[in-house]
Structure formats: C-alpha cells, structure tokens
N, C-alpha and C positions, 0 to 999 in steps of 0.2 A: 617056747624057747627058740624053735626053728624060725618062727615068724620074726622075732627080733633080730636074729642073725641074718636072715635073708634081707630084711629091711635095711640093716646096717651096711651090708655088702652092696645093695643097690644104690644107696646114698653115696657110698665111696666111689663106685663106678661112675655115677652121674657127675660127681665133682671132678673126677679125673678127666672125663670126656669134655667138660666145659672149659678146661684150662686152655689158654691161648698157646700156640706153638712157640718154640724157642725163637724162631725167626721173627714172629710178631712181637715178642718181648724185647728182642734186641733192637728192632726198628723203633719201638716206642721209647726205649731208653735213649737211643741216639737222637731221636727227635727232641726229647726233653733236654738233653745235654746241649744241643745246638741252639735251643731257644734261650738258654741262660747265659748271661754275660760271664766272662772269665773273671773270677774273684781275685786273681793275682795280676791282672793287667796293669793296675796302677802301682804295683810294688816295685821297688828297686831290687837289683840283684842281691844287695846286702840284706834287705828286709826278707826276701824269699829264703835266704840261707840262715838268718839269725832271728827272725821274728820281727814283729812290729813293736815299736816303742820309742822312747826318747833318744836312745843311742843310735846315731845314724852312720857311724863308721867304726871300724875295728879298733879296739882299745889295745895299745901297746904297753905291756907291763915291763917295768924296769926290774933289774935284779933286786932281790931282797936285801935291805940294809940291816946288818946284824945289830948295829947300835940302835937304830930306830925300833927294831923288833924288841930289844931288851927294854927300852923305854915303855913301849906299849904293853909288854908283859907286866911290868911293875904297876902301871895304871890299871890293867885288868885285875891284878891280884888285890889292889887296894879298893877298887870301886865296883867290880863286877863279879868277882869270884864267889862271893857269898850266895848269890842266886843262880849263877851260870856255871858252876863247876861241873866237870865231867865225872860222873860216878863210874868208878872202875871196880 
C-alpha cells in the first residue's frame, strides 16, 4: 500500500514540476491571440450590439392600436386558441 501511495505522490510531483510557468502560459496565449484575426472586424456597430441577421437597423415600434389588437384577439380565438391556449 505504501508503494502505491509513494508512486502516486511521485507522479503528482512530476506532473506539477513539468507545468509551464504562468508567464510562459500568458506569453503563449497572447501570441495565439495576436495571430488570429479579429472576428468582429467586419461587423457594424449595430451588428455588434444586436447580433448578425437580416435586420440591419433598429426597429421603431408604434404604440399599440387597441382596435387592431381586438381584431387580432378575435382571429386568435377563432383560428389559433384550440392548439395555442395558455393553460392556467
């Protein structure tokens, strides 16, 4: 049992001793980052803030029309409610 414990400890010490220093890790990371192109370089400010997709500018919403909402509510109740009702 002592042999297994000593063997395990020696392996762990060997692994810890072979680890690169923090400065070496940081240098390798910075080198890798510098060699990669910026993935956001070709994006507009709007795309960076809102994501990439077919919409290229902010959508301005108008106030909700109560009459139009009532018409939509009737249509929803007649055609959609059977499958898309909200269970409460």
